[in-house]
C-alpha positions, 0 to 999 in steps of 0.5 A: 471537514471538521470532526468530533472524534480524536480516536476511532470508536470501536464497538467493543469500546462502546460496550465497555463504557456501558459496563463502567460504573461511571454511568453519567460519563458513559451516557454522555459519551454515547450521546456524542457518538450518536449525535455526531455525524462524523463518528468513525467506526474502526473494526477488523474485517476478514474475507475468505482467502485461498486456505484461510481468511484475509484480514484488514482494518476498516475505518468508516466515517459513515455515508462515505462516497469513497473508500481507499484500499491501501495495498502494502509494498514488498516483503513482510510489511503489515497493514500499518506500514511496518516491517518488524522482521527488519526493525522498520516502523513507519506507521505510514499506512495507519497515518494515511488511513487516519488522515483520510478518514478525518476528511470523511473518506473511508479506508481499508488497509490490509495484510497480504496473504501469508502475513500477519492477520492474513498468515493463514490464507496460504501456507507459504507466504513466498508462494505467491504471484502478482496475479494472486495478490490482484485476485485478493484485491478484487475480492477486497473491492467487492467487500469495500463497495458495501462501505462506499460506492466509489472504491480506490486502490492505493498501491505503495511501491510494489503495491502499485504494480498489484493495483495496476494488475487489478485495475487492468480487469476494470472491476465494477466499483473501482473508480480510481487508482493511486500509485504511491512511489510505484515503479514505472519499469519492470522490477528487475530493472529497478533492482539493478539500478538500486544496486548500482546507486551504491558503490559498495555493491560494485564487486557483486554487480555483474553477478546480480545482473546475471541472476536477474537476467536468469530470473527474467528468463524463468531460470532459478539458481541454487545457492551454491551458484550464488555469491554469499553476499547475494544469498539474502536477496536471492533465496531459493524460496524467493526466486520463483516469486521473483520470476513472476514479479520480474515478468510484469511491465507496469507500463503495459498494465497501465495502458489497460486502465483509463479511469481516474489516476493519481501518481505520487512520487517523492524526489528524495526517494532512494528506491523509486525515482521521478523517472518512474513517475514520469513513465507512468504518467506517459502511459496514463494520460488521464493521470494527475502527477504530483511530486512530493518535494523532499519526499522519501519512499515512505511518503514523508519529508526527508530528514537532513543528514539522515536518509533512513530516518523515515523508515524507523521513526513512526512519529514523523508526519506524512508529507504535507502535500500527500493527503491534500493531493488525494483529497482533491483527486477524489473530489474531482472524480465525484461519485462512482462512475 
Protein backbone atom coordinates (compact mmCIF):
# COMPACT_ATOMS: atom_id res chain seq x y z
CA UNK A 1 0.00 0.00 0.00
CA UNK A 2 1.46 3.32 -1.05
CA UNK A 3 2.03 5.89 1.68
CA UNK A 4 2.55 9.66 1.65
CA UNK A 5 4.50 9.95 4.90
CA UNK A 6 8.09 9.38 5.87
CA UNK A 7 7.71 9.74 9.64
CA UNK A 8 4.69 9.30 11.91
CA UNK A 9 2.94 12.64 12.43
CA UNK A 10 2.27 13.70 16.00
CA UNK A 11 -0.24 16.23 17.21
CA UNK A 12 2.58 18.15 18.87
CA UNK A 13 4.51 18.35 15.60
CA UNK A 14 1.46 19.78 13.83
CA UNK A 15 1.03 22.43 16.52
CA UNK A 16 4.65 23.47 16.26
CA UNK A 17 4.33 23.83 12.49
CA UNK A 18 1.48 26.30 13.01
CA UNK A 19 3.59 28.42 15.32
CA UNK A 20 6.57 28.60 12.99
CA UNK A 21 7.04 31.83 10.99
CA UNK A 22 7.24 29.94 7.70
CA UNK A 23 3.47 30.09 7.37
CA UNK A 24 3.34 28.95 3.80
CA UNK A 25 5.30 25.77 4.52
CA UNK A 26 3.12 25.08 7.54
CA UNK A 27 -0.06 25.39 5.48
CA UNK A 28 1.33 23.13 2.79
CA UNK A 29 2.32 20.57 5.41
CA UNK A 30 -1.15 20.59 6.93
CA UNK A 31 -2.75 20.34 3.52
CA UNK A 32 -0.75 17.17 2.95
CA UNK A 33 -1.85 15.85 6.34
CA UNK A 34 -5.54 16.37 5.75
CA UNK A 35 -5.62 15.26 2.11
CA UNK A 36 -3.51 12.14 2.55
CA UNK A 37 -5.71 9.24 3.54
CA UNK A 38 -2.71 7.32 4.81
CA UNK A 39 -1.28 9.92 7.23
CA UNK A 40 -0.23 8.21 10.45
CA UNK A 41 -0.97 9.39 13.95
CA UNK A 42 1.74 8.52 16.46
CA UNK A 43 1.04 8.97 20.15
CA UNK A 44 1.90 7.59 23.56
CA UNK A 45 -1.19 6.25 25.28
CA UNK A 46 -1.80 4.89 28.77
CA UNK A 47 -4.28 2.66 30.53
CA UNK A 48 -4.69 2.06 34.26
CA UNK A 49 -2.34 -0.48 35.84
CA UNK A 50 -2.35 -2.01 39.32
CA UNK A 51 -0.73 0.99 41.06
CA UNK A 52 0.00 3.36 38.16
CA UNK A 53 -0.36 3.65 34.41
CA UNK A 54 0.72 1.22 31.73
CA UNK A 55 2.16 2.95 28.68
CA UNK A 56 2.56 2.17 25.00
CA UNK A 57 3.12 3.77 21.60
CA UNK A 58 0.22 3.72 19.15
CA UNK A 59 0.72 4.07 15.40
CA UNK A 60 -2.65 4.59 13.74
CA UNK A 61 -2.99 4.99 9.96
CA UNK A 62 -6.71 5.71 10.36
CA UNK A 63 -9.61 3.41 9.52
CA UNK A 64 -7.46 0.31 9.96
CA UNK A 65 -9.19 -3.07 9.96
CA UNK A 66 -6.49 -4.62 12.17
CA UNK A 67 -4.31 -3.56 15.08
CA UNK A 68 -1.31 -5.58 16.28
CA UNK A 69 -0.24 -5.36 19.92
CA UNK A 70 3.46 -6.22 20.31
CA UNK A 71 4.26 -8.03 23.58
CA UNK A 72 7.93 -7.80 24.66
CA UNK A 73 10.10 -10.76 25.56
CA UNK A 74 11.64 -11.53 28.94
CA UNK A 75 13.59 -9.17 31.16
CA UNK A 76 13.94 -5.39 31.11
CA UNK A 77 13.14 -4.95 27.43
CA UNK A 78 11.39 -1.79 26.32
CA UNK A 79 8.60 -1.18 23.83
CA UNK A 80 11.12 -0.62 21.03
CA UNK A 81 12.84 -3.97 21.63
CA UNK A 82 15.91 -2.69 23.48
CA UNK A 83 17.51 -3.65 26.79
CA UNK A 84 19.63 -0.69 27.95
CA UNK A 85 20.71 -2.50 31.13
CA UNK A 86 22.40 -5.17 28.98
CA UNK A 87 23.62 -2.83 26.24
CA UNK A 88 21.31 -4.54 23.76
CA UNK A 89 19.76 -2.32 21.10
CA UNK A 90 17.75 -3.91 18.29
CA UNK A 91 14.79 -1.60 17.62
CA UNK A 92 12.98 -4.80 16.67
CA UNK A 93 9.51 -3.82 17.89
CA UNK A 94 9.82 -0.28 16.61
CA UNK A 95 10.87 -1.46 13.15
CA UNK A 96 8.09 -4.03 13.07
CA UNK A 97 5.47 -1.50 14.13
CA UNK A 98 6.55 1.05 11.56
CA UNK A 99 6.67 -1.56 8.78
CA UNK A 100 3.14 -2.74 9.55
CA UNK A 101 1.63 0.74 9.80
CA UNK A 102 3.17 1.52 6.40
CA UNK A 103 0.83 -1.20 5.12
CA UNK A 104 -2.24 0.31 6.78
CA UNK A 105 -2.12 -1.89 9.89
CA UNK A 106 -2.36 -0.10 13.23
CA UNK A 107 0.19 -1.11 15.88
CA UNK A 108 0.57 -0.75 19.62
CA UNK A 109 3.86 -1.62 21.29
CA UNK A 110 3.83 -1.56 25.08
CA UNK A 111 6.07 -1.48 28.12
CA UNK A 112 5.54 -4.28 30.63
CA UNK A 113 4.36 -3.43 34.11
CA UNK A 114 7.26 -2.25 36.26
CA UNK A 115 9.49 -1.16 33.37
CA UNK A 116 10.17 2.09 31.50
CA UNK A 117 6.93 3.98 30.77
CA UNK A 118 5.02 1.45 32.89
CA UNK A 119 7.49 1.56 35.80
CA UNK A 120 4.94 2.98 38.24
CA UNK A 121 2.38 0.28 37.54
CA UNK A 122 3.94 -1.88 40.29
CA UNK A 123 6.58 -1.28 42.94
CA UNK A 124 8.70 -4.36 42.12
CA UNK A 125 9.03 -5.36 38.45
CA UNK A 126 9.91 -8.90 39.54
CA UNK A 127 6.68 -9.27 41.52
CA UNK A 128 4.75 -10.50 38.51
CA UNK A 129 3.17 -13.60 37.03
CA UNK A 130 2.29 -14.66 33.51
CA UNK A 131 -1.35 -14.27 34.48
CA UNK A 132 -0.70 -10.68 35.59
CA UNK A 133 0.97 -9.88 32.27
CA UNK A 134 -2.00 -11.53 30.56
CA UNK A 135 -4.44 -9.35 32.49
CA UNK A 136 -2.58 -6.30 31.22
CA UNK A 137 -2.91 -7.61 27.65
CA UNK A 138 -6.65 -8.07 28.10
CA UNK A 139 -6.89 -4.43 29.15
CA UNK A 140 -4.76 -3.39 26.16
CA UNK A 141 -7.07 -5.38 23.87
CA UNK A 142 -10.04 -3.45 25.26
CA UNK A 143 -8.23 -0.19 24.49
CA UNK A 144 -7.01 -1.32 21.07
CA UNK A 145 -10.47 -2.21 19.83
CA UNK A 146 -11.24 1.51 19.85
CA UNK A 147 -8.65 1.84 17.07
CA UNK A 148 -9.50 -1.19 14.91
CA UNK A 149 -12.16 -3.90 15.19
CA UNK A 150 -9.76 -6.82 14.76
CA UNK A 151 -7.05 -7.05 17.44
CA UNK A 152 -3.97 -9.30 17.21
CA UNK A 153 -1.45 -10.19 19.92
CA UNK A 154 2.11 -10.53 18.62
CA UNK A 155 4.21 -12.07 21.39
CA UNK A 156 7.98 -12.28 21.03
CA UNK A 157 9.87 -14.97 22.93
CA UNK A 158 8.38 -15.03 26.47
CA UNK A 159 5.75 -12.65 25.12
CA UNK A 160 4.43 -15.58 23.10
CA UNK A 161 3.54 -17.38 26.33
CA UNK A 162 1.76 -14.25 27.56
CA UNK A 163 -0.14 -14.05 24.27
CA UNK A 164 -1.27 -17.68 24.56
CA UNK A 165 -2.34 -17.18 28.17
CA UNK A 166 -4.41 -14.13 27.26
CA UNK A 167 -5.85 -15.85 24.18
CA UNK A 168 -6.89 -18.89 26.23
CA UNK A 169 -9.67 -16.77 27.73
CA UNK A 170 -10.99 -16.01 24.19
CA UNK A 171 -11.39 -12.25 24.75
CA UNK A 172 -13.76 -10.28 22.55
CA UNK A 173 -12.19 -8.62 19.51
CA UNK A 174 -9.10 -10.82 19.63
CA UNK A 175 -8.92 -12.07 16.06
CA UNK A 176 -5.57 -13.77 16.12
CA UNK A 177 -2.23 -14.53 17.74
CA UNK A 178 1.25 -14.14 16.24
CA UNK A 179 3.93 -16.19 17.99
CA UNK A 180 7.41 -14.88 17.21
CA UNK A 181 10.31 -17.07 18.35
CA UNK A 182 8.10 -18.47 21.11
CA UNK A 183 8.89 -21.60 23.10
CA UNK A 184 6.81 -24.72 22.55
CA UNK A 185 7.99 -26.17 25.86
CA UNK A 186 7.96 -25.08 29.52
CA UNK A 187 10.60 -22.39 29.94
CA UNK A 188 12.59 -24.34 32.53
CA UNK A 189 13.20 -27.10 29.99
CA UNK A 190 14.20 -24.56 27.36
CA UNK A 191 16.57 -22.83 29.78
CA UNK A 192 18.47 -26.02 30.48
CA UNK A 193 18.70 -26.79 26.77
CA UNK A 194 20.15 -23.33 26.14
CA UNK A 195 22.77 -23.88 28.84
CA UNK A 196 23.64 -27.34 27.49
CA UNK A 197 24.35 -25.84 24.07
CA UNK A 198 27.32 -23.92 25.51
CA UNK A 199 30.20 -26.24 26.48
CA UNK A 200 31.50 -23.60 28.89
CA UNK A 201 28.48 -24.29 31.12
CA UNK A 202 29.55 -27.90 31.70
CA UNK A 203 30.79 -27.39 35.30
CA UNK A 204 27.51 -25.80 36.45
CA UNK A 205 24.96 -27.84 34.48
CA UNK A 206 24.08 -30.25 37.27
CA UNK A 207 23.55 -27.38 39.70
CA UNK A 208 21.41 -25.58 37.12
CA UNK A 209 19.28 -28.67 36.53
CA UNK A 210 18.75 -29.10 40.26
CA UNK A 211 17.79 -25.44 40.67
CA UNK A 212 15.28 -25.59 37.82
CA UNK A 213 13.79 -28.75 39.30
CA UNK A 214 13.41 -27.03 42.67
CA UNK A 215 11.70 -24.05 41.08
CA UNK A 216 9.40 -26.31 39.07
CA UNK A 217 8.39 -27.84 42.39
CA UNK A 218 7.77 -24.42 43.92
CA UNK A 219 10.90 -24.29 46.07
CA UNK A 220 13.33 -21.35 46.28
CA UNK A 221 16.95 -21.37 47.40
CA UNK A 222 19.07 -18.76 49.20
CA UNK A 223 22.11 -17.50 47.34
CA UNK A 224 24.32 -19.27 49.90
CA UNK A 225 23.16 -22.58 48.37
CA UNK A 226 23.70 -21.50 44.76
CA UNK A 227 27.08 -21.58 42.98
CA UNK A 228 28.39 -18.03 42.38
CA UNK A 229 28.36 -18.58 38.61
CA UNK A 230 24.55 -18.94 38.78
CA UNK A 231 23.82 -16.02 41.10
CA UNK A 232 22.87 -13.65 38.28
CA UNK A 233 20.40 -16.07 36.73
CA UNK A 234 18.78 -17.27 39.96
CA UNK A 235 18.66 -14.14 42.09
CA UNK A 236 16.29 -14.43 45.07
CA UNK A 237 14.16 -11.60 43.67
CA UNK A 238 13.64 -13.55 40.43
CA UNK A 239 13.06 -17.02 41.82
CA UNK A 240 9.41 -16.49 42.74
CA UNK A 241 8.70 -15.25 39.23
CA UNK A 242 10.54 -18.23 37.77
CA UNK A 243 8.39 -20.59 39.84
CA UNK A 244 5.33 -19.18 38.12
CA UNK A 245 7.00 -18.95 34.70
CA UNK A 246 8.17 -22.57 34.75
CA UNK A 247 4.71 -23.81 35.74
CA UNK A 248 3.10 -22.95 32.38
CA UNK A 249 3.08 -25.33 29.43
CA UNK A 250 2.54 -23.38 26.19
CA UNK A 251 1.09 -26.45 24.47
CA UNK A 252 -1.67 -26.76 27.09
CA UNK A 253 -2.53 -23.10 26.62
CA UNK A 254 -2.39 -23.46 22.83
CA UNK A 255 -5.07 -26.15 22.88
CA UNK A 256 -7.51 -23.58 24.29
CA UNK A 257 -7.13 -21.29 21.26
CA UNK A 258 -8.81 -22.08 17.94
CA UNK A 259 -8.69 -18.80 16.02
CA UNK A 260 -6.18 -17.40 13.54
CA UNK A 261 -2.55 -18.05 14.42
CA UNK A 262 0.81 -17.34 12.79
CA UNK A 263 4.00 -18.97 14.07
CA UNK A 264 7.29 -17.33 13.05
CA UNK A 265 10.63 -18.94 13.77
CA UNK A 266 14.19 -18.29 12.58
CA UNK A 267 16.43 -21.27 11.89
CA UNK A 268 19.48 -19.43 13.27
CA UNK A 269 17.81 -18.65 16.59
CA UNK A 270 20.23 -19.28 19.47
CA UNK A 271 17.48 -19.28 22.12
CA UNK A 272 14.41 -20.99 20.66
CA UNK A 273 14.54 -23.79 18.10
CA UNK A 274 12.52 -24.88 15.05
CA UNK A 275 11.47 -27.82 17.22
CA UNK A 276 9.54 -25.36 19.41
CA UNK A 277 7.72 -23.93 16.41
CA UNK A 278 6.82 -27.41 15.22
CA UNK A 279 5.44 -28.34 18.65
CA UNK A 280 3.31 -25.20 18.66
CA UNK A 281 2.05 -25.96 15.15
CA UNK A 282 1.00 -29.46 16.24
CA UNK A 283 -0.97 -28.00 19.16
CA UNK A 284 -2.48 -25.31 16.91
CA UNK A 285 -3.68 -27.16 13.79
CA UNK A 286 -5.21 -23.95 12.41
CA UNK A 287 -1.85 -22.18 12.55
CA UNK A 288 0.32 -21.08 9.67
CA UNK A 289 3.97 -21.92 10.31
CA UNK A 290 6.64 -19.79 8.64
CA UNK A 291 10.34 -20.49 9.05
CA UNK A 292 12.60 -17.49 8.50
CA UNK A 293 15.62 -18.84 6.65
CA UNK A 294 18.74 -17.51 8.31
CA UNK A 295 16.62 -15.69 10.88
CA UNK A 296 17.84 -15.05 14.44
CA UNK A 297 15.94 -14.70 17.69
CA UNK A 298 15.69 -10.98 16.88
CA UNK A 299 13.81 -11.86 13.66
CA UNK A 300 16.55 -10.44 11.49
CA UNK A 301 18.95 -12.07 9.04
CA UNK A 302 21.93 -13.70 10.70
CA UNK A 303 25.24 -11.92 10.12
CA UNK A 304 27.91 -14.47 9.10
CA UNK A 305 30.60 -15.01 11.75
CA UNK A 306 28.82 -12.61 14.09
CA UNK A 307 26.04 -14.54 15.86
CA UNK A 308 25.11 -11.71 18.23
CA UNK A 309 25.18 -8.83 15.74
CA UNK A 310 21.38 -8.59 15.57
CA UNK A 311 21.29 -8.05 19.33
CA UNK A 312 23.35 -4.88 19.14
CA UNK A 313 22.94 -3.24 15.72
CA UNK A 314 19.56 -1.50 15.33
CA UNK A 315 20.35 -0.52 11.75
CA UNK A 316 20.01 -4.12 10.59
CA UNK A 317 16.66 -4.58 8.80
CA UNK A 318 13.93 -7.03 9.69
CA UNK A 319 14.07 -10.44 8.05
CA UNK A 320 12.62 -9.95 4.56
CA UNK A 321 9.96 -12.64 5.06
CA UNK A 322 8.72 -11.37 8.44
CA UNK A 323 6.37 -8.55 7.53
CA UNK A 324 4.97 -10.20 4.36
CA UNK A 325 4.01 -13.26 6.43
CA UNK A 326 2.12 -11.09 8.91
CA UNK A 327 0.42 -9.02 6.21
CA UNK A 328 -0.78 -12.09 4.31
CA UNK A 329 -2.03 -13.75 7.49
CA UNK A 330 -4.08 -10.69 8.43
CA UNK A 331 -5.40 -10.43 4.91
CA UNK A 332 -6.50 -14.08 4.94
CA UNK A 333 -8.27 -13.50 8.25
CA UNK A 334 -10.31 -10.65 6.79
CA UNK A 335 -12.23 -8.48 9.31
CA UNK A 336 -13.23 -9.21 12.87
CA UNK A 337 -14.61 -12.69 13.50
